[in-house]
MIMARDREN-121241 format. One record per atom (N, C-alpha, C, O): residue number from 1; residue in one letter; atom name; x, y, z. Coordinates in steps of 0.001 Angstrom, whole numbers, plus 500000, padded with zeros to 6 digits. Each point is the difference from the previous one (the first is absolute). Layout:
NUM / a / CA / X / Y / Z
...
This chain:
1 / m / N / 174930 / 284848 / 381021
1 / m / CA / 499409 / 501150 / 499361
1 / m / C / 499983 / 501156 / 500993
1 / m / O / 499710 / 499808 / 501181
2 / g / N / 500601 / 501392 / 498336
2 / g / CA / 500059 / 501161 / 500861
2 / g / C / 498672 / 500712 / 500127
2 / g / O / 498982 / 499538 / 499485
3 / y / N / 501036 / 501566 / 501189
3 / y / CA / 498834 / 500852 / 500213
3 / y / C / 499613 / 500635 / 498669
3 / y / O / 500837 / 500651 / 499375
4 / v / N / 497940 / 499183 / 500179
4 / v / CA / 499558 / 500525 / 498714
4 / v / C / 499309 / 501343 / 500203
4 / v / O / 498959 / 500081 / 500651
5 / v / N / 501634 / 500975 / 498782
5 / v / CA / 499458 / 501348 / 500139
5 / v / C / 500601 / 500871 / 498897
5 / v / O / 501094 / 499718 / 499510
6 / d / N / 498196 / 501331 / 500105
6 / d / CA / 500573 / 500994 / 499100
6 / d / C / 500989 / 500825 / 500816
6 / d / O / 499616 / 500645 / 500975
7 / v / N / 501645 / 499335 / 498634
7 / v / CA / 501042 / 500704 / 500748
7 / v / C / 500119 / 501431 / 499479
7 / v / O / 500028 / 500242 / 498794
8 / k / N / 500040 / 500691 / 502141
8 / k / CA / 500177 / 501416 / 499695
8 / k / C / 501242 / 500477 / 500753
8 / k / O / 500532 / 499279 / 500844
9 / s / N / 499923 / 501923 / 498855
9 / s / CA / 501145 / 500532 / 500729
9 / s / C / 499844 / 501500 / 500221
9 / s / O / 499302 / 500694 / 499261
10 / t / N / 501374 / 499778 / 501783
10 / t / CA / 500076 / 501427 / 500304
10 / t / C / 501454 / 500338 / 500259
10 / t / O / 500675 / 499315 / 500769
11 / h / N / 499813 / 501748 / 498587
11 / h / CA / 501371 / 500461 / 500199
11 / h / C / 499970 / 501211 / 500927
11 / h / O / 499243 / 500944 / 499774
12 / l / N / 501586 / 499023 / 501271
12 / l / CA / 500068 / 501096 / 500971
12 / l / C / 501426 / 500519 / 500114
12 / l / O / 500953 / 499226 / 499909
13 / t / N / 499198 / 502081 / 500289
13 / t / CA / 501303 / 500587 / 500297
13 / t / C / 500010 / 500619 / 501397
13 / t / O / 500965 / 500653 / 500397
14 / a / N / 497952 / 499131 / 500336
14 / a / CA / 499860 / 500412 / 501398
14 / a / C / 498875 / 499153 / 500590
14 / a / O / 499287 / 499312 / 499270
15 / s / N / 500560 / 500739 / 502027
15 / s / CA / 498919 / 499251 / 500642
15 / s / C / 498662 / 500375 / 499375
15 / s / O / 499764 / 501159 / 499659
16 / g / N / 499352 / 497834 / 500192
16 / g / CA / 498702 / 500320 / 499426
16 / g / C / 499112 / 498790 / 499800
16 / g / O / 500380 / 498865 / 500285
17 / d / N / 498419 / 501413 / 499212
17 / d / CA / 499019 / 498959 / 499739
17 / d / C / 500440 / 499126 / 498835
17 / d / O / 500434 / 500495 / 498960
18 / v / N / 499446 / 498204 / 501234
18 / v / CA / 500215 / 499041 / 498925
18 / v / C / 498683 / 499818 / 499256
18 / v / O / 499954 / 500039 / 498770
19 / f / N / 498971 / 499761 / 502000
19 / f / CA / 498661 / 499838 / 499438
19 / f / C / 498994 / 500408 / 501064
19 / f / O / 500158 / 499661 / 501173
20 / a / N / 498798 / 501071 / 498417
20 / a / CA / 499036 / 500551 / 500945
20 / a / C / 498822 / 499075 / 500277
20 / a / O / 498892 / 500473 / 500254
21 / g / N / 501327 / 498239 / 499702
21 / g / CA / 498959 / 499032 / 500311
21 / g / C / 500653 / 498700 / 500435
21 / g / O / 501225 / 499925 / 500083
22 / p / N / 497981 / 499051 / 500197
22 / p / CA / 500578 / 498718 / 500400
22 / p / C / 500963 / 499475 / 498933
22 / p / O / 499728 / 500094 / 498803
23 / a / N / 501397 / 499353 / 501646
23 / a / CA / 501011 / 499502 / 499058
23 / a / C / 500908 / 498990 / 500692
23 / a / O / 500127 / 499985 / 501224
24 / r / N / 500489 / 499187 / 497973
24 / r / CA / 501042 / 499086 / 500477
24 / r / C / 501324 / 500437 / 499397
24 / r / O / 500162 / 499991 / 498779
25 / v / N / 500786 / 500393 / 502068
25 / v / CA / 501327 / 500379 / 499530
25 / v / C / 500752 / 498707 / 499696
25 / v / O / 500157 / 499140 / 500868
26 / l / N / 500307 / 500734 / 497885
26 / l / CA / 500611 / 498761 / 499536
26 / l / C / 501522 / 500079 / 499897
26 / l / O / 500682 / 498990 / 500168
27 / a / N / 499855 / 502197 / 499558
27 / a / CA / 501452 / 500156 / 499872
27 / a / C / 500351 / 501477 / 500125
27 / a / O / 499167 / 500876 / 499769
28 / v / N / 502096 / 499383 / 500604
28 / v / CA / 500508 / 501360 / 500114
28 / v / C / 501367 / 500037 / 499321
28 / v / O / 500878 / 499199 / 500319
29 / y / N / 499298 / 501729 / 498749
29 / y / CA / 501285 / 500225 / 499339
29 / y / C / 500478 / 501363 / 500458
29 / y / O / 499234 / 500963 / 499961
30 / y / N / 502029 / 499144 / 500479
30 / y / CA / 500449 / 501282 / 500533
30 / y / C / 501410 / 500358 / 499569
30 / y / O / 500779 / 499146 / 499577
31 / c / N / 499532 / 502144 / 500543
31 / c / CA / 501345 / 500542 / 499822
31 / c / C / 500349 / 500754 / 501270
31 / c / O / 499152 / 500686 / 500571
32 / s / N / 502096 / 499192 / 499874
32 / s / CA / 500433 / 500770 / 501160
32 / s / C / 501328 / 500677 / 499709
32 / s / O / 500827 / 499487 / 499247
33 / e / N / 499358 / 501665 / 501359
33 / e / CA / 501217 / 500769 / 499807
33 / e / C / 501030 / 499618 / 501059
33 / e / O / 500086 / 498837 / 500394
34 / a / N / 500684 / 502125 / 500060
34 / a / CA / 501130 / 499740 / 500886
34 / a / C / 499625 / 499698 / 501447
34 / a / O / 500879 / 499653 / 500789
35 / a / N / 497864 / 500466 / 499584
35 / a / CA / 499598 / 499769 / 501386
35 / a / C / 499097 / 498774 / 500110
35 / a / O / 499304 / 499643 / 499049
36 / v / N / 500715 / 499720 / 502114
36 / v / CA / 499073 / 498890 / 500255
36 / v / C / 498598 / 500575 / 500180
36 / v / O / 499839 / 501202 / 500210
37 / g / N / 499171 / 497955 / 499707
37 / g / CA / 498638 / 500463 / 500180
37 / g / C / 499052 / 498841 / 500186
37 / g / O / 500424 / 498857 / 500169
38 / t / N / 498295 / 501439 / 499800
38 / t / CA / 498969 / 498969 / 500101
38 / t / C / 498846 / 500337 / 499068
38 / t / O / 499804 / 501147 / 499599
39 / i / N / 499444 / 497814 / 500073
39 / i / CA / 498725 / 500149 / 499317
39 / i / C / 498970 / 499350 / 500905
39 / i / O / 500093 / 498810 / 500301
40 / e / N / 498933 / 501961 / 500128
40 / e / CA / 498918 / 499463 / 500820
40 / e / C / 498757 / 499896 / 499134
40 / e / O / 499599 / 500977 / 499368
41 / i / N / 499790 / 497850 / 500598
41 / i / CA / 498723 / 499828 / 499332
41 / i / C / 498935 / 500088 / 501084
41 / i / O / 500022 / 499241 / 500969
42 / r / N / 499041 / 501697 / 498857
42 / r / CA / 498976 / 500266 / 501005
42 / r / C / 498608 / 499809 / 499418
42 / r / O / 499792 / 500156 / 498797
43 / d / N / 499257 / 499506 / 502069
43 / d / CA / 498607 / 499836 / 499602
43 / d / C / 499188 / 501188 / 500495
43 / d / O / 499638 / 500055 / 501176
44 / g / N / 500071 / 500904 / 497936
44 / g / CA / 499110 / 501084 / 500378
44 / g / C / 500596 / 501389 / 500045
44 / g / O / 499276 / 500938 / 500337
45 / g / N / 501976 / 499258 / 499353
45 / g / CA / 500561 / 501350 / 499964
45 / g / C / 501277 / 500142 / 500800
45 / g / O / 500533 / 499023 / 500528
46 / a / N / 499951 / 502207 / 499556
46 / a / CA / 501314 / 500314 / 500563
46 / a / C / 500180 / 499599 / 501457
46 / a / O / 501115 / 499673 / 500409
47 / t / N / 497819 / 500344 / 500385
47 / t / CA / 500133 / 499684 / 501432
47 / t / C / 499266 / 498715 / 500370
47 / t / O / 499724 / 499755 / 501175
48 / s / N / 499968 / 499441 / 497845
48 / s / CA / 499201 / 498800 / 500226
48 / s / C / 500860 / 498787 / 500355
48 / s / O / 501205 / 500123 / 500219
49 / t / N / 498167 / 498719 / 499834
49 / t / CA / 500639 / 498742 / 500382
49 / t / C / 501110 / 499617 / 499036
49 / t / O / 499800 / 499982 / 498785
50 / v / N / 501373 / 499713 / 501763
50 / v / CA / 501135 / 499552 / 499195
50 / v / C / 499849 / 498503 / 499748
50 / v / O / 499892 / 499217 / 500945
51 / l / N / 500099 / 500383 / 497781
51 / l / CA / 499901 / 498589 / 499642
51 / l / C / 501371 / 499376 / 499760
51 / l / O / 500188 / 498807 / 500235
52 / a / N / 500761 / 501987 / 499302
52 / a / CA / 501350 / 499489 / 499738
52 / a / C / 500996 / 501148 / 500005
52 / a / O / 499681 / 501121 / 499605
53 / i / N / 501531 / 498580 / 500849
53 / i / CA / 501118 / 500939 / 499932
53 / i / C / 501115 / 499308 / 499225
53 / i / O / 500447 / 498916 / 500374
54 / i / N / 499994 / 501713 / 498552
54 / i / CA / 501083 / 499462 / 499179
54 / i / C / 501226 / 500862 / 500240
54 / i / O / 499990 / 501194 / 499701
55 / d / N / 501070 / 498207 / 500839
55 / d / CA / 501256 / 500717 / 500218
55 / d / C / 500748 / 500115 / 498681
55 / d / O / 500106 / 499034 / 499244
56 / v / N / 500413 / 502164 / 500489
56 / v / CA / 500705 / 500266 / 498751
56 / v / C / 501454 / 500320 / 500333
56 / v / O / 500267 / 500901 / 500795
57 / p / N / 500683 / 498366 / 498601
57 / p / CA / 501415 / 500234 / 500296
57 / p / C / 500516 / 501281 / 499342
57 / p / O / 499347 / 500584 / 499136
58 / k / N / 501818 / 499824 / 501289
58 / k / CA / 500648 / 501187 / 499459
58 / k / C / 500357 / 499780 / 498533
58 / k / O / 500557 / 498966 / 499632
59 / g / N / 499115 / 502023 / 499537
59 / g / CA / 500388 / 499966 / 498590
59 / g / C / 501398 / 500556 / 499824
59 / g / O / 500651 / 500387 / 500970
60 / t / N / 499803 / 499652 / 497806
60 / t / CA / 501349 / 500494 / 499723
60 / t / C / 500069 / 501517 / 500021
60 / t / O / 501062 / 500576 / 500234
61 / g / N / 497784 / 500081 / 499517
61 / g / CA / 499970 / 501451 / 500002
61 / g / C / 500453 / 500620 / 498693
61 / g / O / 499957 / 501222 / 499859
62 / t / N / 500476 / 497973 / 499179
62 / t / CA / 500430 / 500497 / 498709
62 / t / C / 498824 / 499957 / 499037
62 / t / O / 499314 / 498983 / 499905
63 / e / N / 500450 / 502107 / 499385
63 / e / CA / 498878 / 500044 / 499059
63 / e / C / 500092 / 498832 / 499031
63 / e / O / 501049 / 499751 / 499405
64 / g / N / 497842 / 499538 / 500444
64 / g / CA / 499970 / 498849 / 499118
64 / g / C / 500486 / 498720 / 500647
64 / g / O / 499933 / 498933 / 499389
65 / e / N / 500556 / 501156 / 501843
65 / e / CA / 500494 / 498821 / 500698
65 / e / C / 499300 / 499812 / 501344
65 / e / O / 500573 / 499425 / 500925
66 / d / N / 498214 / 501051 / 499180
66 / d / CA / 499232 / 499810 / 501220
66 / d / C / 499728 / 498510 / 500218
66 / d / O / 500057 / 499203 / 499064
67 / t / N / 499647 / 500438 / 502182
67 / t / CA / 499597 / 498634 / 500302
67 / t / C / 498567 / 499819 / 499515
67 / t / O / 499119 / 500790 / 500339
68 / v / N / 500650 / 498166 / 498865
68 / v / CA / 498649 / 499686 / 499524
68 / v / C / 499696 / 498553 / 500352
68 / v / O / 500882 / 499141 / 499971
69 / y / N / 497867 / 500601 / 500361
69 / y / CA / 499626 / 498653 / 500409
69 / y / C / 498494 / 499851 / 499889
69 / y / O / 499259 / 500979 / 500095
70 / q / N / 500298 / 497801 / 499704
70 / q / CA / 498562 / 499718 / 499998
70 / q / C / 499695 / 498999 / 501089
70 / q / O / 500672 / 498976 / 500120
71 / v / N / 498315 / 501319 / 500673
71 / v / CA / 499551 / 499126 / 501076
71 / v / C / 498653 / 499410 / 499590
71 / v / O / 499027 / 500729 / 499805
72 / e / N / 500926 / 497951 / 500068
72 / e / CA / 498755 / 499295 / 499688
72 / e / C / 499313 / 499643 / 501322
72 / e / O / 500631 / 499438 / 500895
73 / i / N / 498097 / 500882 / 499227
73 / i / CA / 499241 / 499667 / 501205
73 / i / C / 499441 / 498580 / 499812
73 / i / O / 499319 / 499736 / 499009
74 / p / N / 500957 / 499366 / 501915
74 / p / CA / 499545 / 498607 / 499828
74 / p / C / 498488 / 499848 / 500141
74 / p / O / 499300 / 500908 / 500448
75 / g / N / 500229 / 497932 / 499162
75 / g / CA / 498577 / 499676 / 500130
75 / g / C / 499142 / 500899 / 499142
75 / g / O / 500293 / 500215 / 498824
76 / n / N / 498652 / 500307 / 501761
76 / n / CA / 499078 / 500884 / 499287
76 / n / C / 500322 / 501472 / 500204
76 / n / O / 499166 / 500852 / 499692
77 / g / N / 502012 / 499471 / 500814
77 / g / CA / 500398 / 501380 / 500204
77 / g / C / 499506 / 500561 / 501326
77 / g / O / 499390 / 499291 / 500801
78 / l / N / 500881 / 501985 / 499417
78 / l / CA / 499548 / 500711 / 501202
78 / l / C / 498634 / 500604 / 499719
78 / l / O / 499863 / 500830 / 499102
79 / y / N / 499130 / 498765 / 501650
79 / y / CA / 498651 / 500484 / 499754
79 / y / C / 499748 / 501292 / 500755
79 / y / O / 500055 / 500035 / 501229
80 / c / N / 499670 / 501021 / 498029
80 / c / CA / 499646 / 501298 / 500560
80 / c / C / 498491 / 500152 / 499862
80 / c / O / 499498 / 500217 / 498897
81 / r / N / 499779 / 499673 / 502204
81 / r / CA / 498532 / 500026 / 499974
81 / r / C / 499432 / 501368 / 499614
81 / r / O / 498985 / 500088 / 499309
82 / t / N / 501676 / 500968 / 501141
82 / t / CA / 499501 / 501351 / 499765
82 / t / C / 500635 / 500628 / 498770
82 / t / O / 499308 / 500369 / 499051
83 / s / N / 502022 / 499748 / 500974
83 / s / CA / 500772 / 500548 / 498882
83 / s / C / 501461 / 499647 / 500229
83 / s / O / 500413 / 499734 / 501128
84 / a / N / 500357 / 500265 / 497810
84 / a / CA / 501425 / 499685 / 500098
84 / a / C / 500796 / 501304 / 499985
84 / a / O / 499760 / 500879 / 499171
85 / y / N / 501193 / 499232 / 501762
85 / y / CA / 500828 / 501198 / 500146
85 / y / C / 501441 / 499570 / 500199
85 / y / O / 500265 / 499036 / 500718
86 / a / N / 500669 / 501664 / 498656
86 / a / CA / 501425 / 499702 / 500175
86 / a / C / 500690 / 501203 / 500627
86 / a / O / 499956 / 501105 / 499459
87 / k / N / 500680 / 498671 / 501687
87 / k / CA / 500774 / 501053 / 500667
87 / k / C / 501472 / 499735 / 499714
87 / k / O / 500511 / 498929 / 500324
88 / l / N / 500180 / 502048 / 499066
88 / l / CA / 501408 / 499867 / 499643
88 / l / C / 500845 / 500825 / 500960
88 / l / O / 499678 / 501157 / 500271
89 / t / N / 501404 / 498257 / 500247
89 / t / CA / 500889 / 500735 / 500893
89 / t / C / 501439 / 499853 / 499539
89 / t / O / 500328 / 499124 / 499201
90 / g / N / 500523 / 501751 / 501319
90 / g / CA / 501425 / 499915 / 499715
90 / g / C / 500310 / 500224 / 498530
90 / g / O / 499460 / 500909 / 499369
91 / g / N / 501425 / 498241 / 500090
91 / g / CA / 500466 / 500159 / 498629
91 / g / C / 499094 / 499416 / 498938
91 / g / O / 500356 / 500009 / 498822
92 / v / N / 498492 / 499485 / 501556
92 / v / CA / 499078 / 499426 / 499011
92 / v / C / 499332 / 501152 / 499251
92 / v / O / 499251 / 500778 / 500591
93 / d / N / 501021 / 499330 / 498102
93 / d / CA / 499456 / 501131 / 499259
93 / d / C / 499142 / 499620 / 498804
93 / d / O / 499388 / 500869 / 499379
94 / k / N / 500558 / 497848 / 500288
94 / k / CA / 499160 / 499553 / 498895
94 / k / C / 499462 / 498621 / 500320
94 / k / O / 500763 / 499087 / 500316
95 / v / N / 497910 / 500759 / 499602
95 / v / CA / 499368 / 498723 / 500297
95 / v / C / 498896 / 499745 / 498978
95 / v / O / 499217 / 500895 / 499682
96 / t / N / 500729 / 497900 / 499820
96 / t / CA / 498852 / 499555 / 499212
96 / t / C / 499360 / 498864 / 500772
96 / t / O / 500646 / 498996 / 500299
97 / v / N / 498083 / 501168 / 500021
97 / v / CA / 499268 / 498995 / 500761
97 / v / C / 499024 / 499309 / 499050
97 / v / O / 499198 / 500659 / 499339
98 / f / N / 500874 / 498025 / 500596
98 / f / CA / 499101 / 499198 / 499182
98 / f / C / 498898 / 499461 / 500906
98 / f / O / 500274 / 499469 / 501076
99 / y / N / 498485 / 500673 / 498483
99 / y / CA / 498855 / 499596 / 500824
99 / y / C / 498891 / 499437 / 499127
99 / y / O / 500013 / 500144 / 498777
100 / g / N / 499040 / 499221 / 501866
100 / g / CA / 498852 / 499456 / 499273
100 / g / C / 498773 / 500053 / 500856
100 / g / O / 498925 / 499586 / 499566
């Protein structure tokens, strides 16, 4: 049996807050363009503690043919005690973060 929680999501097109309170990040779905990039999940804001860095490969760069992928966080997810924040770099231009 998995972690039981009401799952919510936040869609971002730039770095920003996922949730302004304690949360467990459970999965990340992303799109990337022609450049490589990263998604950093942080606890507490833009300059806070990095909990995870997800490397994103180069996309095709053709509209409608971007690289898309979903990353499932194992166990009970990444626990953000203060707040959940996603920092997007490089070609990462669309992210949906699932949390509970």
